[in-house]
Backbone bond lengths (Angstrom), bond angles and torsions (degrees), N, CA, C in turn:
res aa  C-N    CA-C-N  psi(-1)  N-CA   C-N-CA  omega(-1)  CA-C   N-CA-C  phi
1 M - - - 1.452 - - 1.503 108.14 -
2 S 1.234 116.64 139.74 1.449 121.61 175.84 1.465 114.69 -98.93
3 R 1.309 117.14 155.90 1.409 117.03 176.96 1.583 111.32 -82.55
4 K 1.285 112.82 155.61 1.482 117.35 176.11 1.546 108.89 -78.16
5 K 1.334 112.08 147.54 1.484 116.93 177.03 1.576 106.19 -76.38
6 I 1.266 115.43 133.00 1.469 119.43 177.11 1.610 108.47 -98.47
7 K 1.235 113.79 151.58 1.439 122.21 174.79 1.518 107.09 -88.28
8 L 1.426 121.05 117.99 1.404 122.00 176.13 1.500 108.53 -82.26
9 A 1.323 106.33 115.88 1.534 119.88 178.18 1.564 111.07 -153.15
10 Y 1.205 117.95 161.23 1.469 124.46 178.60 1.485 106.45 -64.08
11 I 1.303 113.47 133.18 1.472 123.19 179.39 1.568 106.59 -89.54
12 T 1.293 116.50 111.94 1.556 117.35 -177.85 1.458 114.84 -79.99
13 N 1.363 121.16 -25.49 1.412 122.84 177.01 1.507 109.11 -73.69
14 D 1.340 115.77 122.04 1.467 118.03 -176.68 1.476 113.29 -60.89
15 S 1.321 120.12 -46.54 1.473 123.42 -176.68 1.468 111.08 -66.54
16 A 1.356 116.96 -41.06 1.492 115.60 176.57 1.610 111.33 -67.40
17 R 1.176 113.38 -32.12 1.510 116.62 -174.35 1.571 103.58 -71.26
18 K 1.330 118.92 -45.57 1.486 123.66 179.31 1.538 109.43 -57.95
19 T 1.307 114.26 -48.93 1.511 120.82 -178.04 1.549 107.86 -59.90
20 T 1.415 116.84 -49.44 1.429 116.71 -173.84 1.528 107.81 -66.74
21 Y 1.334 119.87 -33.21 1.483 122.06 176.74 1.416 111.78 -59.54
22 K 1.413 117.03 -48.61 1.463 123.02 179.05 1.526 112.33 -56.74
23 K 1.345 114.51 -48.34 1.506 116.79 -175.87 1.451 108.71 -68.49
24 R 1.351 120.95 -40.21 1.454 120.46 179.79 1.551 111.01 -64.53
25 T 1.245 115.72 -44.72 1.456 122.30 -177.49 1.632 108.80 -55.70
26 K 1.464 108.24 -46.04 1.475 111.35 178.13 1.533 114.38 -62.30
27 G 1.254 113.58 -39.68 1.437 118.06 177.73 1.486 115.96 -65.30
28 L 1.341 111.21 -40.95 1.488 115.93 174.92 1.574 113.09 -61.07
29 V 1.240 118.58 -44.43 1.475 127.35 178.13 1.448 108.29 -61.31
30 K 1.306 119.97 -42.92 1.537 120.52 178.82 1.410 111.14 -69.10
31 K 1.335 124.36 -32.83 1.440 126.10 177.85 1.600 108.81 -69.54
32 V 1.245 117.58 -40.51 1.500 120.20 177.00 1.434 111.05 -66.71
33 R 1.377 115.59 -38.55 1.478 115.88 179.03 1.444 113.16 -67.01
34 E 1.450 117.83 -36.80 1.367 120.44 174.59 1.529 114.39 -61.73
35 L 1.352 116.18 -42.63 1.435 119.86 176.68 1.520 112.36 -63.10
36 T 1.275 123.72 -33.59 1.476 123.52 173.06 1.357 114.00 -67.05
37 T 1.349 116.71 -35.91 1.517 123.01 178.05 1.632 108.36 -69.34
38 L 1.248 109.00 -48.43 1.625 112.90 -170.03 1.506 108.67 -66.97
39 F 1.344 120.58 -40.73 1.441 125.52 -174.34 1.554 117.04 -104.99
40 G 1.210 115.41 -0.36 1.396 122.35 176.30 1.529 114.47 63.72
41 I 1.404 117.69 34.86 1.441 119.73 -174.36 1.487 104.42 -111.53
42 E 1.380 114.18 164.53 1.335 120.56 177.50 1.609 110.39 -101.84
43 A 1.306 116.87 128.90 1.496 121.48 -174.34 1.495 112.34 -150.72
44 F 1.337 109.64 157.77 1.392 115.14 175.85 1.604 106.29 -146.39
45 A 1.342 117.37 163.65 1.550 121.03 -179.57 1.413 107.16 -121.41
46 I 1.318 114.21 136.97 1.442 121.55 171.52 1.454 110.31 -106.17
47 I 1.310 117.16 122.74 1.468 122.33 -170.66 1.476 108.95 -119.59
48 Y 1.262 122.77 109.21 1.417 126.21 -174.93 1.632 108.42 -109.06
49 S 1.235 119.71 128.42 1.428 122.74 166.98 1.522 107.97 -139.52
50 P 1.444 110.45 119.18 1.465 115.84 175.18 1.486 113.61 -72.69
51 D 1.308 122.46 -10.73 1.469 125.50 179.43 1.496 107.03 -74.29
52 F 1.297 121.40 -43.15 1.444 122.96 -169.53 1.471 116.67 -108.37
53 G 1.251 117.82 21.48 1.440 119.62 -179.53 1.513 113.14 147.04
54 S 1.370 118.43 145.18 1.502 114.73 -173.54 1.609 112.42 -85.52
55 Q 1.267 113.87 -7.91 1.523 115.71 -177.88 1.459 108.34 -101.19
56 P 1.398 118.00 140.35 1.402 123.45 174.60 1.506 111.63 -67.53
57 E 1.280 120.58 146.88 1.440 127.94 177.10 1.523 109.69 -91.61
58 F 1.233 118.30 125.96 1.474 122.14 177.47 1.548 109.87 -108.30
59 W 1.287 114.18 122.90 1.509 117.78 -169.85 1.620 97.71 -112.35
60 K 1.304 115.73 108.45 1.383 121.70 171.37 1.530 108.10 -77.33
61 L 1.205 120.21 127.46 1.389 120.55 -173.40 1.529 117.08 -107.39
62 R 1.311 114.60 -5.25 1.468 124.24 177.32 1.558 111.13 -122.01
63 E 1.201 120.14 117.09 1.420 123.67 -173.78 1.609 105.74 -61.78
64 E 1.354 119.03 -33.42 1.391 117.60 -178.21 1.584 114.23 -68.53
65 N 1.335 109.97 -37.34 1.516 115.46 178.02 1.572 109.05 -63.30
66 C 1.289 117.52 -38.81 1.463 119.43 -176.65 1.448 104.46 -68.26
67 R 1.319 124.52 -48.25 1.369 126.56 -177.30 1.557 111.80 -59.82
68 K 1.337 114.66 -44.28 1.473 118.22 176.29 1.520 111.59 -63.87
69 E 1.209 120.00 -40.70 1.526 117.96 177.80 1.481 111.10 -69.16
70 L 1.428 120.82 -36.22 1.386 117.24 176.91 1.533 115.38 -68.36
71 K 1.339 114.25 -34.85 1.470 122.80 177.77 1.553 106.54 -62.94
72 K 1.299 116.76 -45.96 1.481 122.32 177.37 1.426 110.18 -54.73
73 V 1.397 120.73 -47.67 1.369 127.05 -179.07 1.531 111.35 -61.92
74 M 1.311 113.14 -44.77 1.431 119.52 179.81 1.443 112.78 -64.68
75 L 1.347 120.44 -42.05 1.537 124.46 176.17 1.587 112.10 -66.12
76 E 1.298 112.23 -37.40 1.433 116.53 -177.65 1.623 107.14 -68.17
77 S 1.320 115.97 -42.24 1.414 120.35 -177.98 1.590 109.29 -67.06
78 L 1.302 117.27 -37.34 1.471 117.81 177.63 1.524 114.66 -62.79
79 S 1.430 109.57 -35.67 1.493 116.59 -179.23 1.508 109.65 -85.74
80 G 1.280 123.07 2.57 1.380 125.46 177.79 1.534 118.11 86.18
81 E 1.361 115.22 -0.50 1.487 118.02 -174.40 1.477 107.85 -90.67
82 G 1.326 125.82 -29.77 1.417 126.22 -176.06 1.449 117.43 -78.83
83 I 1.236 117.41 151.95 1.621 119.50 179.27 1.491 106.90 -120.24
84 L 1.357 110.98 105.28 1.360 118.82 179.83 1.624 115.18 -66.46
85 Q 1.356 114.06 -26.95 1.407 121.29 -178.10 1.479 110.38 -60.49
86 S 1.319 119.40 -25.61 1.516 120.68 -176.39 1.576 113.29 -81.14
87 L 1.386 115.56 -7.52 1.384 120.38 179.04 1.522 112.07 -84.52
88 N 1.365 117.61 143.59 1.439 119.97 175.64 1.565 108.80 -81.40
89 S 1.319 111.35 173.76 1.433 115.49 -166.41 1.637 109.10 -70.25
90 M 1.389 118.78 -31.57 1.404 124.70 177.17 1.636 107.26 -62.97
91 D 1.309 114.51 -44.75 1.589 114.36 -177.08 1.494 105.39 -69.94
92 L 1.373 122.98 -38.72 1.460 119.83 177.36 1.397 112.94 -65.71
93 N 1.315 121.65 -32.31 1.537 117.08 175.37 1.486 113.08 -69.55
94 E 1.368 118.09 -36.74 1.454 122.33 174.55 1.627 108.94 -63.28
95 L 1.231 114.42 -45.66 1.618 118.42 177.72 1.511 104.75 -57.89
96 G 1.280 119.22 -47.26 1.520 118.70 -178.28 1.499 113.65 -57.63
97 R 1.335 116.82 -43.76 1.410 127.20 172.74 1.534 114.36 -55.59
98 L 1.275 115.74 -46.09 1.422 124.25 -179.07 1.624 108.04 -69.55
99 V 1.275 119.67 -42.02 1.445 124.21 175.51 1.619 108.59 -61.78
100 K 1.300 114.02 -48.25 1.594 117.45 176.04 1.540 109.90 -55.70
101 Q 1.276 114.17 -44.98 1.503 118.11 -175.13 1.489 110.92 -66.34
102 N 1.371 118.23 -43.22 1.365 124.07 175.20 1.565 116.95 -59.96
103 L 1.421 114.11 -38.18 1.504 121.85 174.86 1.453 107.59 -69.65
104 T 1.320 124.56 -37.78 1.550 126.33 -179.51 1.548 102.62 -68.34
105 D 1.305 120.30 -47.43 1.509 118.98 179.81 1.492 112.57 -59.34
106 I 1.258 117.55 -35.92 1.546 123.58 -178.60 1.511 106.70 -64.58
107 D 1.452 109.59 -53.43 1.437 114.87 -175.47 1.539 111.74 -58.72
108 D 1.366 115.20 -43.44 1.488 119.67 176.63 1.559 112.63 -58.36
109 R 1.193 118.25 -42.85 1.422 123.27 -176.81 1.547 106.03 -67.45
110 V 1.371 120.06 -46.97 1.474 122.83 175.91 1.491 111.86 -54.40
111 R 1.341 117.78 -47.32 1.427 124.38 176.98 1.457 113.25 -54.97
112 V 1.349 119.17 -44.87 1.455 127.45 -174.96 1.625 107.51 -70.25
113 L 1.331 113.48 -39.16 1.530 116.01 174.01 1.368 117.33 -68.72
114 T 1.377 119.81 -39.43 1.386 123.81 178.83 1.569 111.48 -66.80
115 Q 1.295 115.83 -38.51 1.506 120.66 177.84 1.599 109.59 -67.13
116 A 1.357 113.23 -42.03 1.465 117.86 178.82 1.501 113.36 -63.11
117 S 1.332 118.17 -33.86 1.443 122.43 -177.64 1.598 109.89 -78.04
118 R 1.241 118.77 -16.93 1.478 120.56 179.39 1.613 107.52 -74.33
119 Y 1.292 117.52 -28.52 1.485 119.49 -179.84 1.357 118.29 -84.32
């Protein structure tokens, strides 16, 4: 079965436009994720829509890249170089989770080392 050709034109119905935007965004992110997997490259997509918000959406497609960037921001803030005020609330939440995870890992490591030193 082949797909029907669609006429590319502005969608006047708001709910249909938003639904189509979400579906196409999801498809685009999937394609970029597949490219990163197939070719072993690091990539991300910037999706900008003036209709649904003034800020562009950044889709990080590799978990490692996101973690590396957040670690870099965390270390820069600890050294006084980073500016946390420039981050949006979603990035700040992710940074908070990363800090909590690092503190948990440190606590676990300290617990293991203190138990090992008792023996």
